[in-house]
ZAMARGU-4260 file (C-alpha; in steps of 0.2 Angstrom, whole numbers, plus 5000, padded with zeros to 4 digits):
<rodrens>
0) 5000/5000/5000 | 5007/5017/4996 | 5005/5032/5008 | 4989/5039/5000 | 4981/5021/5001
5) 4987/5019/5019 | 4980/5035/5024 | 4963/5032/5015 | 4962/5015/5023 | 4965/5021/5040
10) 4953/5036/5039 | 4939/5024/5032 | 4942/5012/5047 | 4942/5027/5059 | 4926/5033/5052
15) 4918/5016/5055 | 4924/5015/5072 | 4918/5033/5077 | 4900/5026/5074 | 4902/5017/5090
20) 4908/5032/5100 | 4900/5033/5118 | 4900/5052/5118 | 4884/5058/5127 | 4892/5073/5135
25) 4902/5081/5122 | 4892/5074/5107 | 4909/5074/5098 | 4913/5057/5091 | 4931/5051/5088
30) 4937/5036/5079 | 4955/5029/5078 | 4963/5015/5067 | 4980/5009/5071 | 4991/5000/5058
35) 5003/4987/5064 | 5018/4981/5055 | 5010/4965/5049 | 4996/4974/5041 | 4983/4972/5054
40) 4972/4987/5059 | 4965/4989/5076 | 4951/5002/5078 | 4942/5010/5093 | 4931/5025/5097
45) 4931/5037/5111 | 4922/5032/5128 | 4916/5046/5139 | 4911/5045/5157 | 4899/5055/5168
50) 4915/5059/5178 | 4923/5068/5164 | 4941/5064/5169 | 4938/5046/5167 | 4934/5048/5149
55) 4945/5039/5136 | 4950/5045/5119 | 4949/5034/5104 | 4968/5034/5101 | 4971/5028/5119
60) 4958/5014/5118 | 4965/5008/5102 | 4983/5008/5108 | 4978/5000/5124 | 4970/4986/5114
65) 4986/4984/5104 | 4996/4984/5120 | 4985/4971/5127 | 4989/4960/5112 | 5008/4962/5114
70) 5009/4973/5099 | 5014/4990/5105 | 5031/4989/5097 | 5023/4985/5080 | 5013/5002/5078
75) 5017/5009/5061 | 5003/5022/5059 | 4987/5029/5066 | 4972/5037/5058 | 4961/5049/5068
80) 4944/5057/5063 | 4932/5066/5074 | 4917/5077/5073 | 4901/5084/5081 | 4887/5071/5082
85) 4871/5073/5072 | 4854/5068/5079 | 4857/5050/5073 | 4874/5050/5082 | 4885/5051/5067
90) 4900/5062/5067 | 4899/5077/5055 | 4911/5090/5048 | 4924/5092/5035 | 4939/5099/5046
95) 4953/5086/5049 | 4955/5082/5068 | 4971/5077/5076 | 4975/5068/5092 | 4975/5079/5108
100) 4991/5081/5118 | 4988/5067/5129 | 4986/5055/5114 | 5001/5062/5106 | 5011/5056/5121
105) 5002/5039/5121 | 5007/5037/5103 | 5024/5042/5107 | 5026/5028/5119 | 5022/5015/5105
110) 5034/5025/5093 | 5049/5025/5105 | 5046/5006/5109 | 5045/5002/5091 | 5060/5013/5087
115) 5051/5022/5073 | 5043/5039/5069 | 5024/5034/5068 | 5014/5042/5054 | 4998/5051/5060
120) 4984/5053/5047 | 4971/5066/5053 | 4955/5065/5044 | 4938/5074/5044 | 4922/5065/5048
125) 4916/5068/5030 | 4925/5072/5014 | 4942/5068/5007 | 4953/5080/5017 | 4968/5070/5025
130) 4983/5078/5034 | 4999/5067/5036 | 5011/5070/5049 | 5026/5061/5057 | 5023/5060/5076
135) 5039/5070/5079 | 5031/5085/5070 | 5016/5084/5081 | 5026/5081/5097 | 5044/5088/5095
140) 5056/5085/5109 | 5044/5071/5116 | 5047/5064/5133 | 5047/5045/5133 | 5054/5028/5140
145) 5072/5033/5136 | 5071/5049/5147 | 5067/5038/5163 | 5085/5031/5162 | 5078/5013/5163
150) 5086/5007/5147 | 5075/4998/5134 | 5057/4994/5139 | 5051/4977/5135
</rodrens>
């Protein structure tokens, strides 16, 4: 798959995942799709909680799922979309959405563990707009496992 196909595939998978968002408070649905080095794609949606601080972003849910399967080192790319929910609960909007700062840090954990600069595709809930970034562009001078002085994390 070339870069354009990869981005389009991940954004399409993230859009499908966003349909399962549990976002009754913000009414903002987010979907994420993580590409692993073996070609598998893991998806997730945001999961809000009445105690707002306990809410989970789609990217974090997807990466936690990847980690639970023992694949955090194998993350190659991630696609993210989001948008305000319509009356039927579908995300809307044509402006690409990127990961929040917390999610950038969580993506960085996978990137540093895998020894690669993960590609981040930011898409809109609707339309063809896709922005492509290296994680290092979105989170320069990132803090990660190496900064703890613990050596390689297994």
